[in-house]
C-alpha positions as CSV (number, residue, x, y, z in Angstrom):
1,M,0.0,0.0,0.0
2,P,1.6,3.3,-1.0
3,K,2.1,6.0,1.5
4,Q,-0.6,8.7,1.6
5,M,-0.8,12.0,3.4
6,L,-3.7,12.2,5.9
7,S,-5.7,15.3,6.3
8,G,-7.9,16.5,9.1
9,T,-7.3,17.0,12.8
10,L,-5.0,14.8,14.8
11,D,-8.0,13.1,16.3
12,E,-9.5,12.4,12.9
13,Q,-6.1,11.0,11.6
14,C,-5.8,8.8,14.7
15,E,-9.3,7.5,14.2
16,F,-8.6,6.6,10.6
17,L,-5.3,4.9,11.5
18,Y,-6.9,3.1,14.5
19,N,-9.7,1.7,12.3
20,L,-7.1,0.7,9.7
21,A,-5.1,-1.1,12.4
22,L,-8.1,-3.0,13.6
23,D,-8.9,-4.1,10.0
24,K,-5.3,-5.2,9.5
25,M,-5.4,-7.2,12.7
26,E,-8.6,-8.9,11.6
27,Q,-6.9,-9.9,8.4
28,G,-3.9,-11.2,10.2
29,S,-1.6,-8.5,8.7
30,Y,0.2,-7.6,11.9
31,T,2.9,-5.7,10.1
32,G,0.4,-3.3,8.7
33,A,-1.3,-2.9,12.1
34,I,2.0,-2.2,13.7
35,R,2.8,0.5,11.3
36,A,-0.5,2.3,11.8
37,L,-0.4,1.9,15.6
38,Q,3.2,3.2,15.7
39,E,2.0,6.4,14.0
40,I,-0.8,6.8,16.5
41,V,1.5,6.2,19.5
42,R,4.1,8.5,18.2
43,Y,1.8,11.5,17.9
44,A,-1.0,10.7,20.4
45,P,0.4,8.2,23.0
46,D,-2.8,8.1,25.0
47,Y,-5.2,7.5,22.1
48,R,-7.7,4.8,23.2
49,D,-5.9,1.5,23.7
50,A,-3.4,2.0,20.8
51,A,-0.3,1.3,22.9
52,Q,-1.9,-2.0,24.1
53,L,-2.9,-3.0,20.6
54,L,0.6,-2.2,19.4
55,Q,2.1,-4.5,22.0
56,E,-0.5,-7.2,21.1
57,S,0.2,-6.9,17.3
58,R,3.9,-7.3,17.9
59,A,3.4,-10.4,20.0
60,R,1.1,-11.9,17.3
61,K,3.6,-11.1,14.6
62,A,6.3,-12.9,16.6
63,E,4.0,-15.9,17.1
64,S,3.3,-16.1,13.4
65,R,7.0,-16.0,12.6
66,W,7.6,-18.9,14.9
67,L,4.8,-20.9,13.4
68,I,6.6,-20.6,10.0
69,V,9.9,-21.5,11.5
70,F,8.4,-24.6,13.2
71,A,6.7,-25.7,10.0
72,F,10.0,-25.3,8.1
73,L,11.9,-27.3,10.7
74,G,9.3,-30.0,10.8
75,G,9.6,-30.4,7.0
76,I,13.4,-30.6,7.3
77,V,13.2,-33.2,10.0
78,M,10.8,-35.4,8.0
79,I,13.0,-35.2,4.9
80,G,15.9,-36.3,7.2
81,V,13.7,-39.2,8.3
82,G,13.0,-40.1,4.7
83,T,16.7,-40.0,3.9
84,L,17.5,-42.2,6.9
85,F,15.0,-44.8,5.8
86,Q,15.9,-44.4,2.1
87,A,12.6,-43.1,0.7
88,S,12.0,-44.5,-2.8
89,N,11.3,-41.4,-4.8
90,D,10.7,-37.6,-4.8
91,A,6.9,-38.0,-4.2
92,A,7.7,-39.8,-0.9
93,F,10.0,-37.0,0.1
94,L,7.4,-34.4,-0.8
95,A,4.8,-36.2,1.2
96,L,7.1,-36.4,4.2
97,A,8.0,-32.7,3.9
98,L,4.4,-31.7,3.8
99,A,3.5,-34.0,6.7
100,G,6.5,-32.6,8.7
101,A,5.5,-29.0,7.9
102,G,2.0,-29.7,9.2
103,L,3.3,-31.4,12.3
104,G,5.8,-28.6,12.9
105,Y,3.0,-26.0,12.5
106,L,0.8,-27.9,15.0
107,A,3.8,-28.1,17.4
108,G,4.3,-24.4,17.1
109,I,0.6,-23.7,17.9
110,G,1.0,-25.9,21.0
111,I,4.2,-24.1,22.1
112,N,2.6,-20.7,21.5
113,R,-0.4,-21.6,23.6
114,R,1.8,-22.8,26.5
115,R,3.9,-19.6,26.4
116,R,0.9,-17.4,26.4
117,G,-0.7,-19.3,29.3
118,P,-4.4,-20.0,29.9
119,R,-6.9,-17.6,28.4
120,V,-9.0,-15.7,30.8
């Protein structure tokens, strides 16, 4: 999304950015939400719960990053298992890599839930 100049009062600009950040968070685009919330916090630090949402967005982005890492590592481990047991062809390696990525992703979800603690 290209940069654009906002017009209006500071409160109107913050309202626009706040709604944009909420939309981005709903879509799972935490990088976009972080950018919008940083602008709000920079110029109006006490605007609604922007600082809290910024902290939450950063945590969610880190969780997402770890899910990708776990999926990648799971795929690597399963390819290693395939190599160890001398898988017969590339289709077997592909199936093992996909299964490993899925298992790694699920493991990442479990680890993220344990780190976050019980939901209240």
